[in-house]
C-alpha positions as CSV (number, residue, x, y, z in Angstrom):
1,M,-31.9,-93.9,-23.2
2,I,-33.7,-91.0,-21.7
3,M,-32.6,-88.0,-23.9
4,N,-30.8,-88.0,-27.4
5,Q,-28.8,-85.5,-29.3
6,I,-28.1,-83.1,-26.5
7,I,-24.9,-82.3,-24.9
8,P,-26.0,-81.4,-21.2
9,T,-23.8,-79.6,-18.8
10,S,-25.3,-80.1,-15.8
11,V,-28.4,-82.0,-13.6
12,M,-29.9,-81.0,-10.6
13,Q,-33.1,-81.7,-8.8
14,D,-35.9,-79.2,-7.5
15,K,-38.2,-79.0,-4.6
16,F,-40.8,-81.5,-6.2
17,D,-38.1,-83.6,-7.2
18,N,-38.2,-82.8,-10.8
19,L,-35.0,-83.0,-12.5
20,V,-33.8,-80.0,-14.5
21,I,-31.2,-80.4,-17.4
22,T,-29.3,-77.9,-19.0
23,S,-27.5,-78.4,-22.2
24,K,-25.3,-76.8,-25.0
25,N,-27.0,-77.8,-28.1
26,K,-30.6,-78.0,-27.3
27,G,-31.4,-75.6,-24.4
28,I,-33.7,-76.2,-20.7
29,F,-35.2,-80.1,-20.0
30,I,-37.3,-80.5,-17.1
31,G,-38.1,-84.2,-15.8
32,T,-41.5,-83.9,-14.5
33,R,-43.1,-86.3,-11.9
34,S,-44.1,-88.7,-15.1
35,E,-40.3,-89.0,-15.3
36,Q,-41.1,-87.8,-18.8
37,F,-38.2,-85.4,-20.3
38,S,-39.5,-82.1,-22.9
39,S,-37.6,-79.7,-23.3
40,V,-38.9,-76.3,-21.8
41,L,-38.2,-72.2,-22.8
42,S,-38.3,-73.5,-26.8
43,Y,-36.4,-70.2,-27.0
44,T,-33.1,-72.1,-25.2
45,D,-33.1,-74.5,-28.1
46,N,-29.2,-75.2,-30.2
47,Q,-28.0,-72.8,-27.2
48,S,-25.4,-74.0,-24.5
49,T,-26.4,-73.8,-21.7
50,S,-24.2,-74.6,-19.0
51,Q,-25.6,-73.8,-15.2
52,I,-29.6,-73.9,-14.4
53,S,-31.2,-73.9,-10.6
54,Y,-34.5,-73.7,-9.4
55,V,-35.3,-70.6,-7.0
56,G,-39.2,-70.5,-6.9
57,D,-42.3,-72.3,-7.8
58,S,-42.1,-71.2,-11.2
59,T,-38.7,-69.4,-11.6
60,F,-35.3,-71.1,-13.0
61,I,-32.0,-69.2,-13.3
62,F,-29.7,-70.5,-15.8
63,I,-26.4,-69.5,-18.0
64,M,-27.2,-69.1,-21.5
65,N,-24.6,-68.4,-24.0
66,G,-22.4,-66.3,-21.2
67,S,-25.1,-64.2,-20.0
68,I,-27.4,-65.0,-16.9
69,Y,-31.2,-65.2,-17.4
70,Y,-34.3,-66.2,-15.2
71,S,-37.6,-67.5,-16.5
72,I,-40.7,-66.9,-14.5
73,S,-42.7,-70.2,-16.3
74,S,-46.4,-68.7,-15.6
75,Q,-45.7,-65.4,-17.1
76,S,-43.9,-67.4,-20.1
77,Q,-41.5,-64.2,-19.7
78,L,-37.8,-64.4,-20.3
79,V,-35.3,-61.8,-18.1
80,K,-31.7,-61.7,-18.9
81,I,-29.9,-59.8,-15.8
82,D,-27.6,-57.0,-17.5
83,V,-23.9,-56.8,-15.9
84,D,-21.9,-55.2,-17.8
85,L,-18.9,-57.2,-17.5
86,K,-17.7,-59.9,-19.1
87,E,-18.9,-63.7,-19.2
88,V,-20.5,-65.4,-16.6
89,I,-19.1,-68.3,-15.2
90,S,-21.1,-69.6,-12.4
91,Y,-23.6,-68.5,-9.8
92,L,-25.1,-69.4,-6.4
93,Y,-28.9,-68.5,-5.2
94,D,-29.1,-68.2,-1.6
95,P,-32.4,-69.2,-0.4
96,I,-32.2,-67.5,3.0
97,K,-31.4,-63.7,1.5
98,K,-32.7,-64.7,-1.5
99,Y,-29.6,-63.1,-3.6
100,L,-27.7,-64.5,-6.2
101,I,-24.7,-64.7,-6.6
102,I,-22.9,-64.2,-9.8
103,N,-19.3,-65.3,-10.2
104,L,-18.2,-63.5,-13.7
105,S,-14.8,-63.1,-15.6
106,G,-14.2,-59.6,-14.0
107,G,-15.4,-59.9,-10.6
108,V,-18.6,-60.8,-8.3
109,R,-22.2,-59.0,-7.7
110,F,-24.9,-59.4,-5.8
111,Y,-28.5,-59.7,-7.6
112,K,-31.6,-59.0,-6.1
113,I,-34.1,-60.7,-8.4
114,S,-37.5,-59.0,-6.4
115,D,-35.6,-55.7,-6.9
116,K,-33.8,-56.6,-10.1
117,R,-30.8,-54.6,-9.0
118,I,-27.0,-55.2,-8.2
119,I,-25.6,-54.8,-5.2
120,P,-21.5,-54.5,-5.7
121,V,-19.1,-55.4,-3.1
122,S,-17.4,-52.2,-2.4
123,D,-14.1,-52.7,-1.4
124,I,-12.9,-54.9,-4.2
125,P,-10.8,-52.1,-5.9
126,N,-11.6,-51.4,-9.1
127,W,-8.3,-52.7,-10.7
128,Y,-8.7,-55.9,-8.8
129,K,-10.2,-58.5,-11.3
130,F,-10.3,-62.0,-11.6
131,R,-12.0,-64.9,-13.3
132,G,-14.1,-66.7,-10.7
133,R,-15.0,-70.7,-11.1
134,K,-17.2,-71.7,-8.4
135,V,-19.1,-70.1,-5.8
136,S,-20.4,-72.2,-2.4
137,I,-21.4,-71.0,0.9
138,L,-19.6,-72.2,3.9
139,P,-20.7,-75.1,6.7
140,D,-21.0,-72.3,8.9
141,G,-23.3,-70.5,6.9
142,K,-21.3,-67.3,7.9
143,Y,-19.1,-67.0,4.5
144,Y,-19.6,-67.5,0.6
145,L,-16.5,-68.9,-1.0
146,V,-15.6,-68.0,-4.5
147,L,-12.6,-70.0,-6.1
148,D,-10.5,-68.1,-8.5
149,Y,-8.1,-68.9,-11.0
150,N,-5.3,-67.8,-8.6
151,K,-7.2,-66.6,-5.5
152,V,-9.5,-67.6,-2.5
153,L,-12.0,-65.1,-1.7
154,L,-14.5,-65.1,1.4
155,I,-17.4,-62.8,1.4
156,N,-19.3,-61.8,4.6
157,R,-22.7,-63.2,4.1
158,A,-24.3,-60.8,6.8
159,N,-22.9,-57.2,5.3
160,N,-21.7,-58.5,1.8
161,Q,-18.2,-57.1,2.6
162,T,-15.0,-59.1,1.0
163,A,-13.5,-60.5,4.7
164,F,-10.4,-62.1,2.8
165,V,-8.7,-62.3,-0.2
166,S,-5.9,-64.7,-1.2
167,D,-4.0,-63.8,-3.5
168,F,-1.6,-66.6,-4.6
169,G,0.6,-64.5,-7.5
170,Y,0.9,-66.5,-10.2
171,N,-1.7,-68.1,-12.7
172,N,-3.1,-70.8,-11.9
173,S,-6.5,-72.5,-11.3
174,F,-8.4,-73.8,-8.6
175,Q,-10.8,-76.0,-9.1
176,C,-13.1,-77.8,-6.6
177,E,-13.6,-77.0,-2.8
178,I,-15.4,-79.6,-0.4
179,T,-15.5,-79.5,3.8
180,Y,-13.9,-81.7,5.5
181,K,-13.8,-82.6,9.5
182,N,-14.3,-78.6,9.7
183,K,-11.5,-77.7,7.2
184,I,-12.1,-76.3,4.0
185,Y,-10.0,-78.3,1.4
186,L,-9.2,-76.6,-2.3
187,G,-8.2,-78.5,-5.2
188,H,-5.8,-77.0,-7.1
189,V,-3.6,-77.2,-10.6
190,N,-0.5,-77.6,-8.2
191,G,-2.2,-79.9,-5.9
192,L,-4.4,-80.3,-2.7
193,Y,-4.8,-76.9,0.0
194,V,-6.1,-76.4,3.2
195,M,-7.7,-73.8,4.8
196,D,-7.3,-73.4,8.1
197,N,-8.6,-69.9,9.9
198,Y,-8.2,-68.4,6.8
199,D,-5.1,-69.6,6.1
200,I,-4.2,-71.6,3.0
201,C,-1.7,-73.9,2.7
202,P,-0.5,-76.8,0.8
203,A,-2.5,-80.1,2.5
204,I,0.0,-82.4,3.5
205,I,-2.2,-86.2,3.8
206,H,0.5,-88.7,3.5
207,D,4.2,-88.9,2.6
208,S,3.2,-91.3,-0.6
209,M,1.0,-88.4,-2.0
210,P,2.1,-87.3,-5.2
211,E,2.2,-84.1,-6.9
212,V,-0.9,-84.1,-9.0
213,R,-3.4,-82.0,-10.4
214,V,-6.7,-82.0,-8.4
215,S,-9.7,-81.7,-10.4
216,A,-12.9,-83.2,-7.8
217,L,-13.5,-83.8,-3.8
218,A,-16.1,-85.5,-2.7
219,V,-16.6,-87.0,1.0
220,Y,-18.0,-91.2,1.6
221,K,-17.9,-91.8,4.9
222,D,-14.9,-90.7,7.1
223,F,-12.4,-90.9,4.0
224,L,-11.6,-87.5,1.9
225,I,-11.7,-88.7,-1.9
226,I,-9.6,-86.8,-4.1
227,G,-10.0,-86.8,-7.8
228,T,-7.2,-86.1,-9.8
229,L,-6.1,-85.7,-13.5
230,G,-3.8,-88.5,-14.3
231,K,-3.5,-90.4,-10.9
232,G,-6.8,-91.3,-10.2
233,L,-8.7,-91.1,-6.7
234,F,-6.9,-90.9,-3.5
235,Y,-9.1,-92.1,-0.4
236,W,-7.4,-90.7,3.2
237,N,-8.9,-90.2,6.6
238,G,-5.9,-89.4,8.5
239,D,-4.7,-93.2,9.4
240,K,-5.6,-94.8,6.4
241,F,-4.6,-93.7,2.4
242,F,-4.5,-95.3,-0.6
243,N,-4.8,-95.0,-4.7
244,I,-7.7,-96.4,-6.8
245,N,-6.5,-96.3,-10.9
246,Q,-6.6,-97.8,-13.6
247,S,-4.4,-101.0,-12.7
248,N,-7.4,-101.5,-10.1
249,G,-10.0,-101.5,-13.0
250,L,-10.9,-96.9,-12.6
251,I,-12.0,-96.4,-16.5
252,S,-9.4,-93.3,-16.4
253,D,-7.3,-91.3,-14.4
254,N,-8.4,-88.0,-15.1
255,I,-11.4,-87.5,-13.2
256,E,-13.8,-84.7,-13.9
257,H,-16.3,-84.7,-11.5
258,L,-17.2,-86.8,-8.0
259,E,-20.6,-87.2,-6.4
260,V,-21.6,-89.7,-3.3
261,T,-25.3,-91.7,-3.6
262,D,-27.3,-92.0,-0.9
263,S,-26.8,-94.9,-0.7
264,G,-23.4,-94.8,-0.2
265,E,-21.6,-95.2,-4.3
266,I,-19.2,-93.3,-5.6
267,L,-19.7,-91.8,-9.2
268,V,-16.8,-90.9,-11.1
269,S,-17.5,-88.8,-14.2
270,T,-14.6,-89.0,-16.7
271,F,-14.2,-87.8,-20.5
272,S,-13.6,-91.9,-21.2
273,G,-17.0,-93.0,-19.4
274,L,-18.5,-93.7,-16.0
275,S,-17.1,-95.4,-13.3
276,R,-19.5,-96.7,-10.1
277,I,-17.6,-97.6,-7.3
278,V,-19.4,-100.5,-4.6
279,F,-17.7,-100.7,-1.4
280,M,-18.1,-104.1,-1.0
281,N,-16.5,-105.3,3.0
282,S,-14.2,-102.3,2.2
283,K,-13.4,-103.9,-0.5
284,P,-14.1,-101.9,-4.2
285,E,-15.8,-103.3,-6.4
286,I,-15.4,-101.1,-9.5
287,Y,-18.2,-101.2,-12.5
288,N,-17.4,-99.3,-15.8
289,Y,-19.7,-97.7,-18.6
290,T,-18.8,-96.4,-21.8
291,H,-20.5,-95.8,-25.0
292,H,-20.3,-99.3,-26.0
293,N,-22.7,-100.2,-22.8
294,G,-25.2,-97.4,-24.1
295,L,-24.4,-94.0,-23.2
296,P,-24.4,-91.9,-25.8
297,S,-20.8,-90.5,-25.4
298,S,-18.2,-91.8,-23.3
299,K,-17.5,-88.2,-22.7
300,V,-19.1,-87.6,-19.1
301,H,-19.7,-84.4,-17.9
302,D,-21.8,-84.6,-14.5
303,C,-24.1,-87.7,-13.0
304,T,-26.9,-87.8,-10.7
305,N,-29.0,-89.9,-9.1
306,Y,-32.5,-89.7,-9.8
307,K,-35.7,-91.4,-7.4
308,G,-33.4,-94.5,-7.3
309,I,-31.9,-94.6,-11.3
310,V,-28.5,-93.3,-12.4
311,L,-28.4,-90.3,-14.8
312,V,-25.7,-89.7,-16.9
313,A,-25.2,-86.4,-18.5
314,T,-22.8,-87.3,-21.9
315,D,-21.8,-84.9,-24.7
316,K,-24.4,-85.8,-26.5
317,G,-27.3,-86.6,-24.2
318,I,-28.7,-88.2,-21.1
319,V,-29.2,-91.9,-20.3
320,Q,-30.7,-94.1,-17.4
321,L,-28.1,-96.1,-16.2
322,N,-29.5,-99.1,-14.2
323,P,-27.6,-99.6,-11.1
324,H,-28.0,-103.6,-11.1
325,V,-26.3,-103.6,-14.4
326,H,-22.6,-104.2,-13.8
327,G,-21.3,-102.3,-16.7
328,Y,-18.3,-104.0,-18.1
329,T,-18.1,-106.6,-15.2
330,I,-20.7,-108.7,-17.1
331,P,-18.0,-109.4,-19.7
332,I,-19.0,-111.1,-23.0
333,K,-19.0,-114.2,-24.1
334,P,-16.7,-115.5,-27.1
335,V,-18.1,-116.4,-30.1
336,I,-16.2,-119.3,-31.8
337,E,-16.9,-118.3,-35.6
338,K,-15.0,-121.1,-37.8
339,F,-13.8,-124.7,-37.2
340,F,-11.1,-126.1,-39.7
341,V,-10.5,-130.2,-39.7
342,N,-6.8,-130.9,-41.4
343,N,-7.2,-127.3,-43.2
344,L,-11.2,-127.8,-44.6
345,Y,-13.6,-126.2,-43.3
346,R,-16.6,-127.6,-41.2
347,R,-20.0,-125.7,-40.7
348,T,-20.1,-124.3,-36.9
349,A,-21.6,-126.9,-34.5
350,N,-21.6,-127.8,-30.7
351,S,-20.1,-131.3,-31.5
352,Y,-18.2,-133.2,-34.1
353,K,-17.8,-136.5,-34.6
354,L,-14.1,-137.2,-36.5
355,K,-12.1,-140.0,-38.0
356,F,-9.1,-141.1,-36.4
357,T,-7.3,-139.1,-39.5
358,E,-9.0,-135.9,-38.7
359,N,-6.5,-134.6,-35.6
360,S,-5.5,-131.5,-36.7
361,L,-7.6,-128.9,-35.9
362,N,-8.2,-125.0,-36.3
363,I,-10.7,-123.3,-34.2
364,Q,-11.5,-119.5,-34.7
365,Y,-13.3,-117.2,-31.9
366,K,-13.7,-113.5,-31.3
367,T,-15.0,-111.5,-28.5
368,V,-17.6,-108.6,-29.8
369,D,-16.2,-106.0,-27.1
370,I,-15.6,-102.6,-28.8
371,G,-14.8,-100.8,-25.5
372,M,-11.5,-103.2,-25.5
373,E,-10.3,-101.9,-28.8
374,G,-9.5,-105.2,-29.9
375,N,-7.0,-105.5,-26.9
376,I,-8.7,-108.7,-25.1
377,N,-6.9,-111.2,-23.5
378,Y,-7.8,-114.9,-24.0
379,E,-7.9,-117.9,-22.4
380,Y,-8.5,-121.6,-23.3
381,Q,-8.7,-125.4,-22.2
382,L,-8.9,-128.2,-23.7
383,N,-10.7,-131.3,-21.1
384,D,-9.4,-130.4,-17.5
385,N,-5.9,-129.4,-18.5
386,A,-4.9,-125.9,-17.1
387,W,-6.2,-122.4,-18.8
388,I,-3.7,-121.4,-21.4
389,P,-3.6,-117.5,-21.7
390,T,-3.6,-116.1,-25.5
391,K,-4.3,-112.9,-27.1
392,N,-4.8,-114.8,-30.4
393,T,-8.2,-115.1,-32.0
394,S,-7.4,-119.0,-33.0
395,V,-5.9,-122.2,-31.5
396,Q,-4.5,-124.7,-33.5
397,L,-4.7,-128.0,-32.1
398,A,-2.6,-131.1,-33.7
399,A,-1.8,-134.5,-34.0
400,L,-4.5,-135.0,-31.2
401,L,-4.8,-138.8,-30.0
402,P,-8.2,-140.7,-30.4
403,G,-10.9,-139.7,-27.4
404,H,-13.5,-137.2,-26.5
405,Y,-12.1,-133.3,-26.3
406,T,-14.1,-130.3,-24.7
407,F,-12.6,-127.1,-26.1
408,K,-13.6,-124.1,-23.6
409,I,-12.4,-120.6,-24.9
410,R,-13.6,-117.3,-22.4
411,S,-12.4,-113.3,-22.7
412,E,-11.2,-111.0,-20.1
413,N,-12.7,-107.9,-19.6
414,K,-11.6,-104.5,-19.0
415,N,-12.4,-105.1,-15.0
416,K,-10.1,-108.0,-15.6
417,V,-13.5,-110.3,-14.6
418,W,-13.6,-113.3,-17.0
419,S,-16.7,-114.1,-19.4
420,D,-18.8,-117.7,-18.9
421,P,-16.7,-120.0,-21.5
422,A,-18.2,-120.9,-24.8
423,I,-17.7,-124.8,-25.3
424,M,-17.6,-127.1,-28.0
425,S,-16.7,-130.8,-28.0
426,F,-15.3,-133.1,-30.6
427,T,-14.8,-137.1,-30.1
428,I,-11.9,-138.6,-32.2
429,D,-12.8,-142.1,-33.6
430,K,-10.2,-144.4,-32.8
431,P,-8.1,-146.5,-35.9
432,W,-9.9,-149.6,-36.5
433,W,-6.8,-151.4,-35.0
434,Q,-7.8,-150.1,-31.7
435,T,-11.2,-150.8,-31.6
436,W,-12.9,-153.0,-29.5
437,I,-14.4,-154.9,-32.0
438,F,-11.4,-155.6,-33.3
439,R,-9.5,-156.3,-30.2
440,T,-12.6,-158.8,-29.1
441,C,-11.9,-160.2,-32.6
442,V,-8.1,-160.8,-32.1
443,F,-8.8,-162.1,-28.5
444,V,-11.1,-164.5,-30.0
445,I,-9.4,-165.9,-32.8
446,L,-6.4,-166.0,-30.4
447,S,-8.0,-167.7,-27.7
448,S,-9.7,-170.1,-30.5
449,F,-6.1,-171.3,-31.8
450,I,-5.0,-171.1,-28.0
451,Y,-7.8,-173.6,-27.4
452,M,-7.3,-175.7,-30.3
453,I,-3.9,-176.2,-29.2
454,Y,-4.5,-177.1,-25.7
455,S,-7.0,-179.7,-27.2
456,S,-5.3,-180.9,-29.2
457,R,-1.9,-181.5,-27.1
458,Y,-5.3,-182.8,-24.3
459,R,-6.2,-184.9,-26.3
460,S,-2.9,-186.7,-27.5
461,Y,-2.0,-186.4,-23.9
462,M,-5.1,-188.7,-22.7
463,D,-5.0,-190.8,-25.8
464,R,-1.4,-191.7,-24.2
465,V,-3.1,-192.0,-20.9
466,N,-5.7,-194.5,-21.8
467,T,-3.4,-196.6,-24.1
468,Q,-1.2,-196.8,-20.8
469,N,-4.1,-197.3,-18.7
470,L,-5.4,-200.1,-21.3
471,I,-2.1,-202.0,-21.6
472,T,-2.0,-201.9,-17.4
473,R,-5.3,-203.4,-17.4
474,L,-4.6,-205.9,-20.3
475,K,-1.3,-206.7,-18.0
476,Q,-3.4,-207.2,-15.6
477,S,-6.1,-209.5,-17.2
478,A,-3.3,-211.9,-18.5
479,L,-1.8,-212.0,-15.0
480,Q,-5.0,-212.7,-13.4
481,A,-5.6,-215.5,-16.2
482,Q,-2.3,-216.5,-15.5
483,M,-2.8,-217.2,-11.7
484,N,-6.4,-218.1,-11.9
485,P,-6.1,-221.8,-13.3
486,H,-3.3,-222.7,-11.5
487,F,-5.3,-221.4,-7.9
488,I,-8.4,-222.9,-9.0
489,F,-6.2,-226.4,-10.1
490,N,-4.8,-226.1,-6.5
491,C,-8.2,-225.8,-5.1
492,L,-9.8,-228.1,-6.8
493,G,-6.6,-230.7,-6.1
494,A,-7.3,-230.2,-2.4
495,I,-11.0,-230.8,-2.7
496,Q,-10.5,-234.4,-4.5
497,A,-8.2,-235.2,-1.7
498,Y,-10.5,-234.8,0.9
499,I,-13.3,-236.8,-1.1
500,L,-10.8,-239.7,-1.5
501,H,-9.7,-239.4,2.1
502,N,-13.1,-239.6,3.0
503,Q,-13.4,-236.1,4.8
504,K,-16.7,-235.3,3.5
505,E,-16.5,-232.3,6.1
506,E,-14.1,-230.9,5.5
507,A,-14.5,-231.5,1.7
508,M,-17.9,-229.3,2.0
509,T,-16.2,-226.6,4.0
510,Y,-13.7,-226.1,1.8
511,L,-15.4,-226.2,-1.1
512,T,-18.2,-223.6,0.5
513,R,-15.0,-221.2,0.6
514,F,-14.0,-222.0,-2.6
515,A,-17.5,-221.2,-4.3
516,Q,-17.6,-217.4,-2.2
517,L,-14.4,-216.9,-3.4
518,I,-14.8,-217.8,-7.3
519,R,-18.3,-215.4,-6.8
520,L,-15.9,-212.5,-5.5
521,N,-13.5,-213.0,-8.4
522,L,-16.1,-213.2,-10.9
523,Y,-17.4,-209.8,-9.8
524,A,-14.1,-208.1,-9.5
525,S,-13.0,-209.4,-13.0
526,K,-15.4,-207.3,-14.0
527,E,-14.8,-203.8,-12.1
528,N,-11.5,-201.8,-12.8
529,L,-11.8,-200.9,-9.5
530,I,-12.7,-202.2,-6.0
531,S,-12.5,-200.8,-2.8
532,L,-10.3,-202.1,-0.1
533,D,-13.4,-204.2,1.6
534,K,-14.1,-205.9,-1.3
535,E,-9.7,-206.7,-1.9
536,T,-8.9,-208.0,2.2
537,D,-12.3,-210.1,1.8
538,M,-11.1,-212.0,-1.3
539,L,-7.7,-212.2,0.7
540,T,-9.3,-213.3,3.6
541,H,-11.3,-216.5,2.0
542,Y,-7.9,-217.0,-0.3
543,L,-5.9,-217.3,3.0
544,E,-8.7,-219.5,4.8
545,L,-8.9,-221.9,1.9
546,E,-4.7,-221.9,1.8
547,Q,-4.7,-222.9,5.6
548,L,-7.4,-225.9,4.8
549,R,-5.1,-226.9,2.0
550,H,-2.0,-226.9,4.1
551,G,-3.3,-228.6,7.3
552,G,-3.3,-225.3,9.3
553,K,0.6,-225.1,9.6
554,F,0.1,-220.9,9.6
555,T,-1.8,-218.5,10.7
556,F,-2.5,-214.9,9.0
557,D,-3.3,-211.1,10.0
558,I,-4.8,-208.4,8.4
559,L,-4.4,-205.0,9.4
560,I,-5.3,-201.8,8.3
561,D,-4.6,-198.7,9.9
562,N,-7.8,-196.5,12.1
563,N,-6.8,-193.6,9.9
564,I,-8.0,-196.0,6.3
565,V,-11.7,-195.8,5.3
566,K,-11.6,-199.2,3.7
567,E,-15.2,-198.3,1.8
568,E,-13.6,-194.7,0.1
569,I,-10.1,-196.7,-1.2
570,F,-10.3,-198.2,-4.4
571,I,-7.8,-200.2,-5.7
572,P,-7.1,-202.4,-9.3
573,P,-8.8,-206.1,-8.1
574,L,-6.5,-209.2,-7.1
575,L,-3.8,-206.4,-6.6
576,V,-2.4,-207.9,-3.3
577,Q,-3.8,-211.0,-3.9
578,P,-0.4,-212.7,-6.2
579,F,2.1,-211.2,-3.6
580,V,0.4,-213.1,-0.7
581,E,-0.1,-216.2,-3.0
582,N,4.1,-216.0,-3.5
583,A,4.3,-215.5,0.2
584,V,2.3,-219.0,1.0
585,L,3.7,-221.0,-1.4
586,H,7.7,-219.5,-1.0
587,G,7.2,-218.6,2.8
588,M,5.9,-221.3,4.1
589,K,6.8,-224.4,2.0
590,K,9.5,-225.9,4.5
591,V,7.1,-224.8,7.7
592,K,5.7,-227.8,9.8
593,S,3.7,-225.7,11.6
594,G,3.5,-222.2,13.7
595,G,3.6,-220.0,10.5
596,R,2.6,-216.5,10.3
597,I,1.6,-214.1,7.3
598,T,1.3,-210.4,8.5
599,I,-0.5,-208.3,5.8
600,H,-0.2,-204.9,6.5
601,F,-2.1,-202.1,4.6
602,A,-1.3,-198.0,5.8
603,L,-1.8,-194.8,4.7
604,V,1.6,-192.4,3.9
605,D,0.6,-189.1,2.8
606,T,-1.8,-189.5,-0.1
607,S,-0.3,-193.0,-0.9
608,L,-1.6,-196.9,0.4
609,S,1.4,-198.8,1.6
610,V,0.6,-202.7,1.7
611,S,3.6,-204.6,3.4
612,I,3.1,-208.8,3.6
613,T,5.6,-210.4,6.0
614,D,6.3,-213.9,7.6
615,N,8.2,-215.4,10.1
616,V,10.4,-217.3,8.4
């Protein structure tokens, strides 16, 4: 804030870069090079001043209470220009001719400060009176242009004679003027007019241009900007035509004043606040400011750039506006005010840990943005779900499932810009029967139970298998016990016969082989399984003994397939011997000579096949 509690009416700059401000209630202020403002001409305090200009090193001209004055600061002298007409509306100082053109409620007068005399416009009839609004110099420098409520007047700059008067014949007001592409455009309550070769007619710029009250005009690059009362801004350059209004983010559709800064920004003054328009890549970015942003009043009369600083003249003072602060485009983040769990208040925090029964939540929030007048749009999001729009300042979340949640709430400002979200998180615990500890315990118990059942059945099965194996071994042992005495008796009988017949050499050979067989048999009887190699050795010794005992009346062959590794296959001991013994006793019983026994071991799939054949 630069100046408080004043009602400024105009802001302008002198040749020394000082800023001169007039006000309705605090007189005239000047901003010096130190950029500090102080009241000047104390006798103007609390007076309504509406226009001021700097016309010399120390001379100011201003309007106060409907009269026009000039002040010579070096002489501390205030001089009232005596014009015998009515209220002074506006004036223009011609720096070349050093004339002051005074626009009055009853005519136009010329005043030369150096001579302190009025030069009348001689060819205006006495009956011809008008209430002027604005005086300007045309770009060609030949004429003064005076806008009246229903007339346009051109005064020759060389001889001060009226060159042109256009009378519209009805009491409507011209509001503003601007020169655009060598034509003068006039803002009127009935629309836009153009003055070309001193002919004034409605300006037809586009078919979609509505009938509006034109209140302000400005030129931006090659565009004519038309400010209206009720329709916002219109941009036109002969080819392009478009409208910017409140629906696009403009603070108000009722425009009071337009100014284009040296940096290419458009400042729009309204009685609802200030809009600053910046074109980025041909797209307008609009930043709005009101008393909620620090303006002393939203009723803005005028604005200007002063050494890179935007100064805004409002109904209650002048403020400095940082052009890098984007007004309402920096929206206000909502504040989470209250948090209820199952209708019970919880102290506000950033995160919560809740029981599984605490799953009905109410979150209350608010965005403190007075400029929105309570009409604030909100959006909330739960986790990564879609944003849900609402105008309420609370959200009810019912019957939430256990899990971790992140709640976000954001608000929209007047420029349709969303704020950063306010964030809170909460975790709803799972019920005890859904926790990993409970599930682990259940898993362990079930696993133990299943293991116990399986173990019990497996032990029962193994008991049955072991019992069956034991029975099989006992049966085999019993069979061996039955066979061995018979076999041994036969062998001993054969040895005895050899001795009785004095066949010592045969008796020694038979006895040696018998001893080897007995040794192998004793070894095998201690084992549950023996290799096929050991089994075939015992069979060989057995058959050789039988050959000797039967006088060589038969021969034998033991055949083993090539895909069998005898040392790697194990079978119960003496498994084959009883069947071979049966083949000898019964197959060779009636054979006198030439008998033959063949034993064949073969591997069929994963089983060992044994075949015993004879030639009888």
